[in-house]
ZARO-6343 format. One record per residue (C-alpha): residue number from 1; x, y, z. Coordinates in steps of 0.25 Angstrom, whole numbers, m for minus. Example, Ala and Ser with C-alpha at 12.3 -4.5 7.8 and 13.67 -1.06 7.14 Angstrom:
! residues 2
seq, xx, yy, zz
1, 49, m18, 31;
2, 55, m4, 29;
! end
This chain:
! residues 89
seq, xx, yy, zz
1, m62, m10, m93;
2, m56, 4, m86;
3, m57, 10, m100;
4, m72, 5, m103;
5, m75, 9, m89;
6, m73, 23, m92;
7, m78, 23, m105;
8, m93, 16, m101;
9, m91, 29, m89;
10, m88, 40, m96;
11, m92, 38, m112;
12, m104, 30, m108;
13, m108, 37, m96;
14, m110, 23, m88;
15, m113, 24, m74;
16, m105, 15, m65;
17, m114, 4, m62;
18, m115, 2, m78;
19, m100, 4, m79;
20, m98, m7, m69;
21, m108, m16, m75;
22, m102, m15, m89;
23, m87, m19, m83;
24, m95, m31, m74;
25, m100, m35, m87;
26, m89, m35, m95;
27, m79, m43, m83;
28, m90, m53, m84;
29, m89, m56, m99;
30, m84, m68, m101;
31, m77, m63, m116;
32, m69, m54, m109;
33, m56, m54, m100;
34, m50, m43, m91;
35, m36, m39, m87;
36, m35, m40, m73;
37, m50, m44, m71;
38, m50, m45, m56;
39, m45, m31, m54;
40, m56, m26, m65;
41, m67, m34, m56;
42, m61, m26, m44;
43, m61, m13, m50;
44, m77, m14, m55;
45, m80, m20, m41;
46, m73, m6, m35;
47, m79, 2, m46;
48, m93, m3, m41;
49, m92, 1, m27;
50, m99, 15, m23;
51, m89, 27, m23;
52, m78, 19, m31;
53, m68, 25, m39;
54, m69, 26, m54;
55, m65, 12, m61;
56, m52, 16, m65;
57, m47, 17, m50;
58, m54, 5, m47;
59, m48, m4, m58;
60, m33, 3, m54;
61, m35, m1, m39;
62, m40, m16, m43;
63, m28, m17, m51;
64, m19, m12, m40;
65, m26, m23, m31;
66, m25, m35, m41;
67, m10, m31, m43;
68, m8, m31, m28;
69, m2, m17, m28;
70, m10, m10, m18;
71, m13, 1, m16;
72, m15, 9, m28;
73, m14, 23, m24;
74, m22, 35, m29;
75, m26, 49, m27;
76, m40, 45, m30;
77, m47, 45, m16;
78, m58, 37, m22;
79, m49, 26, m28;
80, m42, 25, m15;
81, m54, 21, m9;
82, m53, 7, m17;
83, m45, m6, m9;
84, m32, m5, m14;
85, m31, 11, m19;
86, m26, 21, m7;
87, m22, 36, m9;
88, m7, 39, m7;
89, m2, 44, 5;
! end
């Protein structure tokens, strides 16, 4: 999913709503299964929020939350705004 988001955005110039619609469609496909599905759902939800960091940061934070290993330390101020992420120090 991480790579797909990057390809849709950078190679095919999808805007954020189009990217999230594509990711949502894949998540609801009965024929597909995803590793860490609940974290992916949370990452997509984070990513849909206005002013959210990039999808990679959203996914990293969602995975850390799922593993109960918060906080996720980041030097990215925008990423640190996610619930479960913080700036070091």
